[in-house]
VMD Tcl script that draws the C-alpha trace (Angstrom):
set ca {
  {122.87 -24.86 -108.62}
  {124.69 -27.35 -110.76}
  {122.07 -29.05 -113.15}
  {122.05 -32.86 -113.25}
  {123.23 -33.68 -116.77}
  {122.07 -36.77 -118.69}
  {122.91 -38.16 -122.18}
  {120.68 -38.63 -125.14}
  {118.28 -35.88 -123.90}
  {117.00 -38.13 -121.08}
  {115.13 -36.20 -118.45}
  {117.22 -34.73 -115.77}
  {116.16 -34.65 -112.08}
  {115.30 -30.78 -112.44}
  {113.15 -31.49 -115.54}
  {111.25 -34.17 -113.51}
  {110.58 -32.07 -110.55}
  {109.15 -29.26 -112.79}
  {107.06 -31.70 -114.50}
  {105.64 -33.05 -111.19}
  {105.01 -29.74 -109.73}
  {102.76 -29.02 -112.76}
  {101.14 -32.38 -112.60}
  {100.49 -32.20 -108.82}
  {98.93 -28.61 -109.15}
  {96.62 -30.01 -111.94}
  {96.19 -33.61 -110.72}
  {95.53 -35.83 -112.48}
  {96.24 -33.35 -115.38}
  {94.47 -35.09 -118.01}
  {92.59 -32.15 -119.17}
  {95.56 -29.92 -119.69}
  {95.70 -29.09 -123.52}
  {98.81 -28.97 -125.42}
  {98.51 -25.20 -126.08}
  {97.68 -24.41 -122.37}
  {99.47 -21.94 -120.44}
  {100.82 -24.45 -118.00}
  {102.38 -26.62 -120.56}
  {103.67 -23.71 -122.47}
  {105.26 -22.44 -119.50}
  {106.73 -25.66 -118.52}
  {108.20 -26.28 -121.99}
  {109.78 -22.91 -121.75}
  {111.73 -23.73 -118.69}
  {112.46 -27.19 -119.93}
  {114.25 -25.45 -122.84}
  {116.17 -23.27 -120.58}
  {117.34 -26.38 -118.72}
  {118.42 -27.87 -122.00}
  {120.43 -24.66 -122.73}
  {122.30 -25.36 -119.49}
  {122.82 -28.94 -120.00}
  {123.59 -29.30 -123.77}
  {124.33 -25.70 -124.76}
  {121.50 -25.33 -127.06}
  {117.68 -26.05 -127.56}
  {117.42 -25.69 -131.38}
  {115.77 -28.85 -132.10}
  {112.06 -27.89 -132.67}
  {110.54 -30.70 -130.98}
  {112.88 -30.91 -127.97}
  {110.89 -30.49 -124.85}
  {108.01 -28.83 -126.67}
  {104.41 -28.67 -125.34}
  {103.51 -31.99 -126.94}
  {106.26 -33.67 -125.05}
  {104.87 -32.06 -121.76}
  {101.51 -33.31 -122.47}
  {102.99 -36.86 -123.09}
  {104.91 -36.56 -119.60}
  {101.68 -35.69 -117.94}
  {100.21 -38.83 -119.40}
  {103.11 -40.86 -118.11}
  {102.57 -39.39 -114.64}
  {98.89 -40.33 -114.72}
  {100.04 -43.80 -115.50}
  {101.78 -44.13 -112.17}
  {99.24 -42.16 -109.95}
  {97.52 -44.80 -107.63}
  {94.91 -42.10 -106.76}
  {93.34 -42.09 -110.24}
  {93.09 -45.63 -111.38}
  {90.21 -44.88 -113.60}
  {92.42 -42.65 -115.83}
  {94.22 -44.44 -118.47}
  {97.68 -43.03 -118.56}
  {100.62 -43.90 -120.61}
  {103.16 -46.44 -119.83}
  {106.47 -44.35 -120.46}
  {107.03 -43.32 -116.97}
  {110.78 -43.97 -115.82}
  {112.23 -45.04 -112.59}
  {113.14 -41.45 -111.87}
  {109.48 -40.46 -112.45}
  {108.35 -43.01 -109.87}
  {110.95 -42.17 -107.46}
  {110.20 -38.44 -107.32}
  {106.54 -39.05 -107.56}
  {106.64 -41.15 -104.38}
  {109.04 -38.71 -102.67}
  {106.81 -35.66 -103.17}
  {103.21 -36.71 -103.51}
  {102.75 -35.96 -99.89}
  {105.40 -33.09 -99.78}
  {103.94 -30.89 -102.61}
  {104.80 -27.56 -100.63}
  {108.39 -28.65 -100.44}
  {108.50 -29.57 -104.24}
  {106.98 -26.15 -104.99}
  {109.91 -24.47 -102.98}
  {112.48 -26.56 -104.80}
  {110.82 -25.70 -108.18}
  {110.81 -21.94 -107.46}
  {114.59 -22.11 -106.64}
  {115.17 -24.07 -110.03}
  {113.31 -21.45 -112.05}
  {115.03 -18.63 -110.22}
  {118.49 -20.02 -111.02}
  {117.51 -20.48 -114.58}
  {116.23 -17.08 -115.10}
  {119.37 -15.42 -113.43}
  {121.61 -17.79 -115.45}
  {120.15 -16.78 -118.73}
  {120.31 -13.00 -117.94}
  {123.97 -13.31 -116.57}
  {125.17 -15.18 -119.88}
  {123.27 -12.59 -121.87}
  {121.71 -15.01 -124.04}
  {119.12 -12.20 -124.84}
  {120.82 -9.63 -126.96}
  {120.29 -5.92 -126.45}
  {117.81 -4.14 -128.52}
  {120.64 -1.49 -129.17}
  {122.86 -3.68 -131.31}
  {124.27 -3.65 -134.88}
  {120.86 -5.10 -136.33}
  {119.66 -1.37 -136.68}
  {122.06 0.83 -138.47}
  {121.45 4.43 -139.72}
  {119.40 7.34 -138.41}
  {116.06 6.02 -139.60}
  {116.29 2.84 -137.59}
  {117.39 4.58 -134.46}
  {114.53 7.02 -134.82}
  {111.91 4.28 -135.13}
  {113.24 2.62 -131.97}
  {113.16 5.94 -130.22}
  {109.54 6.53 -131.14}
  {108.34 3.05 -130.40}
  {110.15 3.08 -126.96}
  {108.67 6.34 -126.09}
  {105.18 4.73 -126.85}
  {106.01 1.54 -124.85}
  {107.09 3.58 -121.72}
  {104.02 5.69 -121.49}
  {103.28 5.15 -117.86}
  {99.60 5.98 -117.83}
  {98.57 3.64 -120.63}
  {100.88 0.86 -119.19}
  {99.32 1.15 -115.74}
  {95.83 1.01 -117.22}
  {96.72 -1.92 -119.28}
  {98.13 -3.79 -116.30}
  {95.30 -2.99 -113.91}
  {92.62 -4.17 -116.52}
  {94.39 -7.48 -116.97}
  {94.77 -7.98 -113.15}
  {91.18 -7.25 -112.63}
  {90.14 -9.75 -115.57}
  {92.73 -12.45 -115.06}
  {93.91 -12.04 -111.54}
  {97.64 -12.12 -112.63}
  {100.13 -10.60 -115.27}
  {101.66 -13.17 -117.42}
  {103.52 -13.07 -120.64}
  {101.21 -13.26 -123.85}
  {103.76 -15.19 -125.78}
  {105.31 -17.82 -123.24}
  {103.28 -17.57 -120.16}
  {106.16 -16.54 -117.83}
  {104.82 -15.10 -114.59}
  {107.26 -12.90 -112.60}
  {105.34 -13.20 -109.36}
  {105.47 -17.02 -109.65}
  {109.36 -16.80 -109.94}
  {110.16 -13.89 -107.80}
  {107.21 -13.85 -105.15}
  {106.14 -10.62 -103.92}
  {108.81 -8.63 -105.52}
  {107.59 -9.85 -109.09}
  {103.96 -8.87 -108.27}
  {102.43 -6.56 -110.94}
  {105.84 -6.46 -113.01}
  {105.73 -7.26 -116.68}
  {106.84 -5.30 -119.75}
  {104.48 -3.72 -122.22}
  {104.94 -4.06 -125.87}
  {103.21 -1.87 -128.66}
  {101.76 -4.26 -131.36}
  {101.55 -1.59 -134.12}
  {103.89 -2.23 -136.95}
  {106.59 0.29 -137.27}
  {105.44 1.08 -140.85}
  {102.09 2.18 -139.36}
  {103.54 4.14 -136.68}
  {103.20 8.00 -136.23}
  {104.65 9.53 -133.14}
  {101.41 11.52 -132.38}
  {99.11 8.36 -132.64}
  {96.85 7.70 -129.93}
  {97.56 4.34 -128.20}
  {94.49 2.13 -127.35}
  {94.71 -0.85 -124.77}
  {94.14 -3.40 -127.65}
  {97.43 -2.08 -129.14}
  {99.37 -3.30 -126.19}
  {100.69 -6.74 -125.30}
  {102.24 -7.84 -121.98}
  {105.34 -9.65 -122.40}
  {108.36 -10.92 -120.46}
  {111.65 -9.28 -120.91}
  {113.18 -12.40 -123.01}
  {110.18 -12.42 -125.23}
  {110.13 -8.55 -125.61}
  {113.88 -8.55 -126.71}
  {112.98 -11.36 -129.19}
  {110.21 -9.41 -130.68}
  {112.73 -6.54 -131.29}
  {115.70 -8.65 -132.04}
  {115.58 -8.11 -135.93}
  {114.56 -5.31 -138.19}
  {111.28 -7.13 -139.03}
  {109.72 -7.19 -135.56}
  {107.85 -10.44 -134.65}
  {104.08 -10.35 -133.77}
  {102.97 -12.06 -130.69}
  {101.20 -14.68 -132.79}
  {104.55 -15.41 -134.62}
  {106.59 -15.65 -131.52}
  {103.93 -18.06 -129.85}
  {104.26 -20.23 -132.82}
  {108.11 -20.22 -132.54}
  {107.73 -21.26 -128.82}
  {105.34 -23.82 -129.60}
  {107.44 -25.63 -132.23}
}
mol new
graphics top color blue
foreach p $ca { graphics top sphere $p radius 0.5 }
foreach p [lrange $ca 0 end-1] q [lrange $ca 1 end] { graphics top cylinder $p $q radius 0.2 }
display resetview
């Protein structure tokens, strides 16, 4: 898929379709909060598209959750089904075009959005935009030993299985606690039940024989997991969420 490019950060066709998919699934989407999982997830993919279009997404406000909230307001403003909801007036001709095209073909839209997301995820992995944990950021015997201990703890199959089962029972799905990424949503049946498990205990407090509790674990996507470990001072889930919400 070749992404539709536009100047001055104008919304591309792909971005508009992603936003419409969220809007239709939450129609009229007036109650979606800026910090909601839906808008965080949407912002995540918008920024991936920006990486494809302009080569970076470093501007903190570019396609952030506040922008996603505003887009929902724009779409409410052109939705004839909910005239009682006061929407915004910033909808574009492109918004109206694709709104009219898919308002009665939402299943088709969902299939298109699924393919867009799949291409984005694969493109990012293929370009290796997420560095490996085993790079030059860690040097010396001590750093390697800390990684070895941490990885051993994170790969304990019994506690990971228990964490996933408990989360599935309580929430019905497994999503990244930092960005909201859902492997099943993108990869369908193949992605069901898949997610990585991160140990939240700081390395300075780690002992190899410590007993791991469920509350010590966080479920995260592959990208967020790598970003947590990217530097010597590992990020907390809260810190990573703050970065993603900028």
